[in-house]
N, C-alpha and C positions, 0 to 999 in steps of 0.2 A: 548640469549633467554630472554624474559621478558623485553626487552628494550622499555620503554614506549615512548621514543622520536620518534621512527619510526612508531608508531601506529597512524593512522589518526582518528580523531573524526568523528563519523557519522554526516553528514551534512556539513562538511568542504568543500566538493565538490558540495554542493547543496543537494537537497532532492526531493522526489516525493510527490506531494500533491494529495491526494486521494478524493478530493471534487467531481470529476466527477463520481467516483464509487457510491457515495450516490445518485446522481442525476439519474444515470442509473438504480440503484436498484429501486428507486421510480417509474420511468417510466415503469419498468417491473413488478410493483406491488410486489416487494420483499423487505425484510428487513434483519436486522442482524440475527434474528432467522432463517430465510431461509438459510443464509450463514452457520450458525452453523449446521443446519440439513443436509447441503450438504458438510460437511467435513472440514469446515474452523474453526479451534480451537478458542475458545472465547478469548484467549490471543492474537492471531493473529488479530482478529477483533478489539480488543482494540488498537493494534499497528496501524492498518489502520485508525482508528478514530483519532489517535494522529499524523498521518503522520510520523510514525516511520519506521525503517528498517524492511522489510519483504523479504523473499527469492524469487528467480525467480520461484521456484515451486509454491509458493502462487499466484504470478502474473499469471502464466500459468493456474492454476486451476480456478482462477476468470474468465479469458478469456474463458476458456472452458465452465464453468457454464453459463456465461452470453452471450455466442456466440458473442464475440466482440474482438476487438484488444486492446492491452495494452494502446494505446493512448486514448481509450474511458473510461478508468478507472483511469488514473493518468496523471499528468503533471509535468514536471521538473521545479524546481525553483532554480535559481542561488543563491549562498551563500549570495550575497548582497541584495537579496529580502526576506531573512528569518529574522524574528524578534526574 
């Protein structure tokens, strides 16, 4: 237990880019405050802004709130495309 060799670093398999989320929010006339008012924690919103790891529960909540599919809020980026 606690063996750091076996623990993968987030992003080593790629990551999700949430740029589409912000575009969709703007199209629907919503913003970060609206997300907060609808149950998305401010720390989670910051993670989304920074394209950091969020749970599947967050992704499904966003899809529910925005009445969309996950492909409408994020896009997979391969590790070699990440700066």
